[in-house]
C-alpha positions in Angstrom: -184.3 16.2 63.2 -184.0 12.6 63.0 -184.6 10.4 65.9 -180.7 9.4 66.0 -179.5 12.7 65.4 -181.5 14.4 68.1 -179.9 11.3 70.8 -176.5 12.1 69.5 -177.2 15.9 70.0 -179.0 15.7 73.3 -177.8 12.5 74.9 -173.9 13.0 73.8 -173.0 16.3 72.4 -174.9 18.4 74.9 -173.9 16.4 77.9 -170.0 16.6 76.9 -170.2 19.9 76.0 -171.5 20.6 79.9 -168.9 18.3 81.2 -166.0 20.0 79.6 -167.4 23.5 80.5 -167.9 22.2 84.1 -163.7 21.2 84.3 -162.6 24.4 82.5 -164.9 26.2 85.5 -163.7 23.9 87.9 -160.2 24.4 86.8 -160.4 28.1 87.0 -162.0 27.7 90.6 -159.5 25.4 91.8 -156.6 27.8 90.5 -158.1 31.1 92.4 -158.7 28.7 95.5 -154.9 27.6 95.4 -154.0 31.2 94.7 -155.8 32.3 97.6 -154.2 29.9 99.9 -150.9 31.0 98.9 -151.5 34.5 99.4 -152.5 33.8 102.8 -149.6 31.9 103.2 -147.6 35.0 102.3 -149.4 37.4 104.4 -148.9 35.1 107.1 -145.2 34.9 107.0 -145.1 39.0 106.2 -146.9 39.1 109.5 -144.8 36.8 111.4 -141.3 38.6 109.7 -142.6 42.1 110.3 -143.1 41.8 114.3 -139.7 40.5 114.6 -137.8 42.2 112.0 -135.2 44.0 114.4 -135.2 42.3 117.4 -131.7 41.0 116.3 -128.3 41.9 118.3 -128.1 45.8 118.2 -131.3 46.0 116.6 -129.9 44.9 113.5 -132.8 43.7 111.0 -133.0 39.9 110.1 -135.4 37.4 108.5 -136.2 34.3 110.5 -136.3 32.3 107.1 -132.1 32.7 106.9 -132.0 31.8 110.8 -134.4 28.5 110.6 -132.9 25.3 110.7 -135.1 23.6 108.1 -134.3 26.4 105.6 -132.5 23.9 103.2 -135.3 21.4 103.4 -138.1 24.0 102.8 -136.5 26.1 100.0 -137.7 24.3 97.1 -141.4 25.7 98.1 -140.9 28.0 100.7 -141.4 32.0 99.9 -138.2 34.3 99.6 -137.9 37.3 101.3 -136.0 40.5 101.0 -135.9 43.9 103.0 -135.4 47.3 101.9 -134.3 50.1 104.1 -136.2 53.7 104.1 -134.3 54.9 101.0 -134.8 51.8 98.8 -131.6 49.9 99.7 -131.3 46.5 100.4 -130.6 45.5 103.8 -131.0 41.7 103.9 -132.0 38.9 101.6 -133.4 35.5 102.3 -132.0 33.1 101.1 -129.0 35.0 100.5 -128.0 33.1 97.1 -131.3 33.5 95.6 -132.5 36.5 93.4 -135.7 36.0 92.1 -135.7 37.1 88.6 -137.5 40.4 87.9 -136.6 41.4 91.8 -135.6 45.0 91.8 -132.2 46.3 93.4 -134.0 49.1 95.1 -137.8 49.4 96.6 -138.7 52.3 98.1 -141.3 51.9 101.3 -144.8 53.2 100.6 -146.8 55.7 102.3 -147.8 55.3 106.1 -150.9 53.0 106.7 -150.4 51.6 102.8 -152.2 48.1 102.7 -150.1 45.1 101.4 -149.4 44.9 97.4 -149.9 41.6 95.9 -148.8 40.9 91.9 -147.8 38.1 89.7 -144.7 38.7 88.0 -143.7 36.6 84.9 -140.2 35.2 84.3 -138.5 35.0 81.1 -138.5 30.9 81.1 -142.6 31.8 81.6 -143.1 31.1 85.6 -145.2 32.6 87.5 -144.1 34.4 90.7 -146.6 35.8 93.5 -145.1 38.9 94.8 -145.8 40.2 98.3 -145.1 43.8 99.3 -145.7 45.3 102.8 -144.3 48.5 104.6 -143.1 47.8 108.1 -141.6 50.4 110.5 -138.6 49.7 112.6 -138.4 50.5 116.4 -137.4 54.0 115.7 -140.0 54.4 113.5 -138.6 54.1 110.4 -140.6 52.9 107.1 -138.7 49.6 105.6 -140.2 47.7 102.8 -140.7 43.9 103.0 -141.1 41.9 99.9 -142.1 38.2 100.0 -141.7 36.2 96.6 -143.5 32.6 96.1 -143.2 30.6 93.1 -146.7 29.4 91.4 -145.1 26.5 89.6 -146.6 24.1 91.9 -150.2 25.9 91.4 -149.9 25.8 88.0 -148.7 22.2 87.9 -151.6 21.2 89.7 -154.1 23.1 88.0 -152.6 21.6 84.8 -152.9 18.2 86.0 -156.4 18.4 87.2 -157.9 20.1 83.5 -155.7 17.0 81.8 -157.3 14.6 84.1 -160.5 16.1 83.5 -160.4 16.4 79.9 -159.5 12.9 79.6 -162.4 11.9 81.6 -164.4 14.1 79.7 -163.2 12.3 76.5 -163.8 9.0 77.9 -167.4 10.2 79.1 -168.0 11.3 75.7 -166.7 8.5 73.8 -169.1 6.4 75.8 -172.2 8.5 75.6 -171.8 8.6 72.0 -171.4 4.8 71.2 -174.8 4.1 74.0 -176.7 6.9 72.3 -175.6 5.1 68.7 -176.6 2.1 70.2 -180.2 3.4 71.5 -180.9 5.3 68.3 -180.3 2.5 65.9 -182.6 0.5 68.3 -185.0 3.3 68.7 -185.2 3.9 65.1 -185.5 0.2 64.3 -188.9 -0.2 66.7 -190.2 3.6 65.3 -189.3 2.4 61.9 -191.2 -0.9 62.6 -194.3 1.0 63.7 -194.0 3.9 60.9 -194.2 0.7 58.2 -197.0 -0.7 59.9 -198.8 2.4 59.8 -198.4 3.2 56.5 -199.5 -0.4 55.3 -202.6 0.6 57.4 -202.9 3.9 55.7 -202.9 1.8 52.4 -205.3 -0.5 53.7 -203.3 -3.5 54.3 -204.9 -4.9 57.3 -203.6 -8.3 56.9 -199.7 -7.2 58.0 -199.0 -8.3 60.9 -198.5 -5.4 63.8 -194.6 -5.2 65.0 -194.2 -7.5 68.0 -192.4 -4.8 70.8 -191.8 -6.4 74.3 -190.2 -3.0 75.8 -191.7 -1.7 78.7 -191.7 1.8 77.9 -193.7 4.3 76.0 -192.9 2.7 72.4 -193.5 -0.6 73.6 -197.1 0.4 74.8 -197.7 2.4 71.5 -196.6 -0.9 69.6 -199.3 -2.8 71.7 -201.9 -0.2 71.4 -201.1 -0.1 67.5 -201.3 -4.0 67.8 -204.6 -4.0 69.5 -206.3 -1.1 67.2 -205.0 -3.2 64.0 -207.0 -6.6 65.3 -209.7 -4.2 66.1 -209.7 -2.6 62.4 -209.3 -6.2 61.1 -212.5 -7.6 62.8 -214.4 -4.5 61.9 -213.4 -5.1 58.3 -214.2 -8.7 58.6 -217.6 -7.8 60.2 -218.2 -5.2 57.5 -217.4 -7.8 54.5 -219.7 -10.2 56.0 -222.3 -7.6 56.9 -222.4 -6.7 53.1 -222.4 -10.1 51.8 -225.2 -11.0 54.2 -226.8 -7.6 52.8 -226.5 -8.8 49.3 -227.8 -11.8 49.9 -230.7 -10.5 51.9 -231.6 -7.8 49.0 -231.0 -10.3 45.8 -233.3 -12.7 47.2 -236.6 -10.2 47.2 -235.0 -8.6 43.9 -234.8 -12.1 42.1 -238.5 -12.6 43.1 -239.5 -9.4 42.0 -237.9 -10.1 38.9 -239.0 -13.3 38.3 -242.6 -12.3 38.9 -242.8 -9.6 36.4 -241.0 -11.7 33.7 -244.0 -14.6 34.3 -246.8 -11.8 34.1 -245.4 -10.6 31.2 -244.6 -13.6 29.3 -247.9 -13.9 28.1 -251.1 -12.0 28.2 -252.5 -12.1 31.7 -255.8 -11.4 33.1 -256.5 -8.3 35.3 -256.9 -10.7 38.3 -253.2 -12.4 37.5 -251.8 -9.2 37.2 -253.0 -7.9 40.3 -251.8 -11.2 42.0 -248.4 -10.6 40.4 -248.4 -6.9 41.4 -248.9 -7.8 45.0 -246.2 -10.6 45.3 -244.1 -7.7 43.7 -245.2 -4.9 46.3 -244.5 -7.1 49.2 -241.1 -8.0 48.1 -240.5 -4.3 47.8 -242.0 -3.7 51.1 -239.4 -6.4 52.2 -236.9 -4.4 50.4 -237.7 -1.1 52.1 -237.9 -2.5 55.7 -234.3 -4.0 55.1 -233.2 -1.1 53.8 -234.5 0.9 57.0 -232.6 -1.7 59.4 -229.5 -1.3 57.4 -229.5 2.5 57.9 -230.6 2.3 61.4 -227.7 -0.3 62.0 -225.3 2.4 60.4 -226.6 5.1 62.6 -226.6 3.2 65.7 -222.6 2.4 64.5 -221.9 6.0 64.5 -222.5 6.7 68.1 -223.8 10.3 67.5 -226.7 10.4 70.7 -228.0 13.4 72.0 -228.1 12.0 75.7 -230.3 14.0 78.2 -231.8 12.8 81.6 -235.5 10.8 81.2 -237.2 8.3 82.4 -236.4 4.8 81.0 -239.8 3.7 82.8 -242.0 5.9 80.5 -240.0 5.0 77.3 -240.4 1.3 78.2 -244.3 1.8 78.7 -244.5 3.5 75.2 -242.7 0.7 73.5 -245.0 -1.8 75.3 -248.2 0.1 73.9 -247.0 0.4 70.6 -246.1 -3.4 70.4 -249.5 -4.5 71.5 -251.0 -3.9 68.1 -248.9 -6.5 66.7 -249.0 -8.7 69.2 -252.6 -8.9 69.5 -252.7 -9.9 65.9 -250.7 -12.6 66.8 -252.3 -13.7 69.8 -249.7 -12.6 71.8 -250.1 -10.5 75.3 -247.5 -8.1 76.1 -247.1 -7.5 80.0 -245.0 -4.7 81.4 -243.7 -4.5 85.0 -242.2 -1.0 85.4 -241.6 1.3 88.8 -243.0 4.7 88.6 -239.7 6.1 87.3 -236.6 4.7 86.5 -233.9 8.0 85.8 -230.9 7.8 83.4 -229.2 9.6 81.0 -229.8 8.5 77.3 -230.9 9.2 73.7 -234.6 9.0 73.6 -235.2 7.9 70.2 -232.3 5.4 70.1 -233.4 3.6 73.4 -236.6 3.6 71.9 -235.7 1.9 68.7 -233.6 -0.5 70.7 -236.7 -1.4 72.5 -239.1 -1.6 69.4 -236.6 -3.8 67.7 -236.5 -6.0 70.9 -240.2 -6.3 71.1 -240.8 -7.2 67.5 -238.2 -10.0 67.7 -239.9 -11.3 71.1 -243.6 -10.9 69.6 -242.6 -12.5 66.3 -241.2 -15.6 68.1 -243.7 -16.4 71.0 -246.5 -18.7 70.5 -249.9 -17.6 69.8 -251.4 -17.4 73.3 -247.9 -16.5 74.5 -247.0 -13.7 76.9 -243.9 -10.9 76.4 -242.6 -9.8 79.5 -241.3 -6.4 79.6 -239.2 -5.6 83.1 -237.7 -2.4 84.0 -236.0 -2.3 87.4 -233.3 0.0 89.2 -230.1 -1.9 89.8 -226.2 -1.6 90.8 -223.9 -3.0 88.4 -220.8 -5.0 89.2 -218.5 -2.0 89.3 -220.9 -0.6 92.1 -222.5 2.0 90.0 -226.2 2.7 89.5 -227.9 1.3 86.6 -231.6 0.4 84.8 -232.3 -2.8 83.7 -234.8 -3.9 81.2 -235.4 -7.4 80.5 -237.6 -8.7 77.8 -238.7 -12.4 78.2 -240.6 -14.4 75.7 -242.2 -17.9 75.6 -240.7 -18.8 72.3 -238.6 -21.6 71.5 -235.4 -19.8 73.4 -231.5 -19.3 72.5 -229.0 -22.0 72.8 -226.1 -21.4 75.2 -223.4 -21.4 72.0 -225.5 -18.6 70.0 -226.2 -16.1 73.0 -223.0 -14.1 71.8 -223.2 -14.6 68.1 -227.4 -13.9 68.0 -226.4 -10.0 68.3 -224.4 -10.2 65.1 -226.1 -8.9 61.7 -228.0 -11.3 59.7 -227.1 -14.1 62.7 -229.1 -17.3 62.2 -230.3 -19.8 64.3 -232.4 -22.8 63.6 -236.1 -22.1 65.6 -234.3 -19.8 68.0 -235.8 -16.3 69.1 -232.9 -15.0 68.1 -233.0 -15.3 64.4 -233.6 -11.8 64.3 -231.6 -10.2 61.2 -230.5 -6.9 62.1 -232.5 -6.1 65.0 -230.7 -7.3 68.0 -227.6 -6.1 66.1 -229.1 -2.8 66.4 -229.9 -3.3 70.0 -226.4 -4.2 70.8 -225.0 -1.2 69.3 -227.3 1.3 70.8 -226.6 0.0 74.2 -222.6 0.1 73.5 -223.1 3.7 72.6 -224.7 4.5 75.6 -222.4 2.7 77.6 -224.4 -0.1 78.5 -224.8 -3.8 77.0 -227.1 -6.3 75.9 -227.0 -9.8 76.8 -229.4 -13.3 77.0 -230.0 -14.1 80.6 -230.1 -18.1 81.5 -234.1 -18.5 81.4 -236.5 -21.5 80.3 -238.4 -21.7 78.3 -238.5 -18.8 76.0 -235.6 -16.2 75.9 -234.9 -13.4 78.1 -232.7 -10.2 76.7 -231.2 -7.8 78.9 -230.3 -4.1 78.6 -228.2 -2.1 81.2 -228.0 1.1 81.0 -225.9 3.2 83.0 -228.2 5.9 85.5 -227.3 9.2 86.9 -229.8 8.0 89.9 -228.9 5.6 93.0 -230.8 2.6 92.9 -233.9 2.4 95.4 
C-alpha cells in the first residue's frame, strides 16, 4: 500500500469509522438509560398509586393523577393510568378523556405475587408506548390490575437528536481528517520521493546530485541528514579513490617507463656483456620498485577493508619486535633506534596489522633521519580525552620535520611534502587506516627538531 493510501486509511477512514461506531454505541446506551429512567419513574408512580388506590370516600378506588392540581400542566409528558377490577372491568382511568391507543377494554389481574410487567407497544402512527402492568389488592384482598402507560416519543426524539448531532460531528471530523491526511500524505510523499530519487541516483553511480535538503525534525528529516552525510562521504571517498588511482598510475608509470627505456637502449645496438648487465641491473631495480609499490597498494586496500582479528596482547612486545627489525636498515644508514617501553602495555588489537603500521612508521622515520641521528620509540599507558584507557606509541625522528599545514594531509596516499619527514607515499596512509580500523587514531605532535608521529590505541586496562 502506498504511503498516501495508508495515511488516508489509517489516519482518516479508520478513525472516522471508529467515531461512527462510537456514536451509534453511545446512542444505544443513551436510549437504554433514558428508557431505564422512564421505567423507574413508572414503577415509582405505580408504587405511589398502589398504596392509596382505595382510600377514597367509601373505599371507592381512585387514581391520584386525576386529583392533582397540576394535571393539566403535566399531561403532555405524565403517564396515564387505568385500574381494572378483579373481573377485568375498567374501574377508573386518568385522564378520563385519554385512552392510549391499543389499550385493552378489559384487563384481568395476574396471579398473586406476580412481578410487574413492562412492555413496549407501538401505535399505528409509529409512536412507542411504555406500558407497566401491576397487580394490586384492595383492602378486602381482591386483586386489581393497575396499568401505567407513558409515551417514549421524547426519549426517541432525544436519541434521534443525539445521533443526528453525532453523525454531523463525525462527518465534519472525517472531512477534516481526510483533508489533513491528504496534506500530510502529499508532504510526506514529496519528502520520501526526493529521498528515493536521490538514492536511485546513488545506485546509478551519480554522486554529484545534491542530496535533498529537509529541515524536518522527524525521522524522515533525520534520515535525510544521514543520507546527505553519507553522500558527502561517498563523494569524498570516490574523489580520494580517483586521486589514489591517478597517483598510483603516475607512480607506476615512472618505473615502467624507465624499464622500457633501458630495454630499448639495450636493444638499439649490440651491447657488451658488461653493458647488458648494467641495463638489467637498472631494470631489476625498477621492477623491485614496482613490486614494493604494488605490495604497498595491497596493504592499503587491506587496511581499508578493516577486517581485523583482534585479541588481547602486549603492545610493548610488538613495539620491541618492530624496533629490533628496523635496526638492520637503521645501521646501514647510520641511525640509532632507541626504544622506551614499559614491561607490558595490554590492549586488544590485530597483531599483524599493528606490526605493519609500526614497520611503516619506523621505516619512514629511519629514511628521513640524518646520519648519526636517533629514532626514539616510546610506548606508554595513558587516558584519553573521553576518560577511557589507551596505549600511546610515539615515534620521533631528527629529520626536517613536518610543517603544521601538512600535518593532516601527510596521512593521505602519495602525500607530497618538499623536504619533510612525512613524504612517505603510502606508508603513513596505511598507518592511519590501521589505527582507524582499531578505533584509534594517528596524528603528528608538536615537536622540534624532527617529527613525532603518535599512535593511540584503545586499551582494556586502566593506565598505570
